[in-house]
Each structure stands twice: as C-alpha cells, then as structure tokens.
N, C-alpha and C positions, 0 to 999 in steps of 0.2 A: 133221549133226544126230545126236546120240546116241540110240540106241534104248533105251527103258526097258521092262523087263519089268513088266507089270501083273499084280498078283495081287489080284483082288477080295476073296478071303477074308481076306488080310492086312489090307486096308483096313477090312473089317468088324470085324476083331479090334482094330484101332487105335481105331475109334470106340467099341467096347465098353470097351476099357481107359480111354479118356478119360471115358466115362460113369461107369464104376466109380470112378475117381478123384474125379469130381464128387460122387457120392453119398457116398463115404468122407470126403472132405475138407470138403465144405460141409454136407450134410445131417447126416452122422454127428456132426460136431463141434457143430453148432448145436442138434440135437435131443437131444444127450447119448447117442447110441447107443454102445454099447461094441462096436466092431468088432474082432475078433481079427486080421484080416488087413489089412495095409496095403501100399501099392504105392510103392516108392521111385522117385524121378524118374530117368529113364534117357535119355541121349543116345546115338544110334548114327549113325556116319558111315563113309564109306569113301573110301579114296584108291586109287591105282593098285595097291598091293600088299597092303593090309589092310582089314579091317572092324574098327572100334574101337567097343566098347561101354563107356560111362562111366556108372556108377550112383552116386547120392548115398545112402550108407547110413551116416551118422554114428552112432556109439555101438554098432555091431555089431562083435563080435570076429571077427578073421580066421578063427578055427576054427569059427565059426557060419555061415560063408558057403559055399555049394556052387554050383559052375558045372558044368553038364552039357551035353554035345553029343550030340544024338540025331538022326540023319538030317540034315535041313537046318534044324534048330532048336537054338538055344542057350537054356538055361534057367538063370536066376539065382534062387537061393532062400536063405533064411536065417531067423534069428530074433533077437529082442532079448529081454533079460531084463526082467522087470517092474521099473519104476523105483520107488524108495522113495517112498511117499506122504507128502506134506507137508501138514499142516493147521495153519491159524492161526486166530485169533479169528473174523474175519468173512468169510473167503474160502476158496475151494477152487478150484484151477485145475489142469487136467492136459491139456497139449497135445502132449507128446512121445509119439509112437506107440510101442507095444510089441507084441510078438507075432510071428507068422510072416509071411513074404512069399514069393511066387513070381511071377516074370515070365518069360514065354517069348516068343521072337522068331524069326520065320522069317528065315533067312539068304538073301541075294539070289544067292549063288553058293557053289560048294563051297569048303571051307577045308582047309588042311593041318593036320590034327589034331595031328600030332607037334610042331608049332611054336607052338601056342597058348600064350599067356602071360598072366599076370594080376598086377597090382600094386595093393596097397591102401595108401593113404596119406591121412591127414587126412580120413577119412570118405568118400573117393572111391575106388571100385573101377574100375580100367581094365583091360578085357580086350581083348587084341590077337589077332585071328583072321586069320593070314596067308592070303591067297587061294591056292588050289591052282593049280599052273602052268596047267592047262587052262582056268582061269577068268580068267587075266590076258589083257589085250589083246595081240594079236600083230600086228605090221605085216607085211603080205605084199608081197614084192618082185615087181614086174612085169617079166617077161622081154620083151626085144625080139627079134622074129624078122625 
C-alpha cells in the first residue's frame, strides 16, 4: 500500500478554491457581478519522475503568463486584455472572462528547479516539474547474511 502524505491545510485551500470558483462562475455571472479576478481550470498529476500542471488559459498571451516557484509552492499568474464590447439591438452578453488571475499550489515533494519546463499551445499551459532525486522512489536491495 502506498503511503500518502496528508496536508490538511492544502485540503482546506482546495475547498476554498472550489468555493471561490463557485461564487465567481455561478453567482458572479448570474447576478451580474463584475469580478476582476478569475481562476483558470487546472489539472495536476504526478508520475514516477514528474509533477505536471496543466492550465486552461485560452486567449492569454504567452508574455502575460508568469510561473513562480517559491519553497514548496508553484504559482501561476497572468492577465487577459479587456475584450472589445459588442452591442446589438436587443441584447448584450459577456461571458468571456478578462482581468488578472493567480493560482498557487503546494507541491507534494521537492522538484529539480533547473529542469522545470513549460509549453503553451492552443490555450493550454503545461508545466513539467521534474522531481528532485531525493524525492524519487528508490528500491532498497536486501542483503543476505
């Protein structure tokens, strides 16, 4: 059985992020709130060698995206330009989010900062964070006496 490190504060932050997205996406849109900050959808997974963060941020220019590693946290931030407003006779609709965003995630293990890479294609940002050697699983050989 694999041992899983439990971080109750990270779980609380995940609940808070989910609630913030609920307020932003549901109530903000339905009540007409003009919220300056939005939260792009993010998937994070890990394999034996890497932690991979994938963020859906269509319409954001590469130069407007910033990735920061601080301690055991990776932060993704950026901004979008204000879209041109379109008005027609009897309707007005604006669903494309604009403004700034910031998302921070606690990393489950140390990463090799020198080998971190990021690719941005078709509105998807993929950040690959290679695990540091000390964080990788190591099989221990048993000696026979």
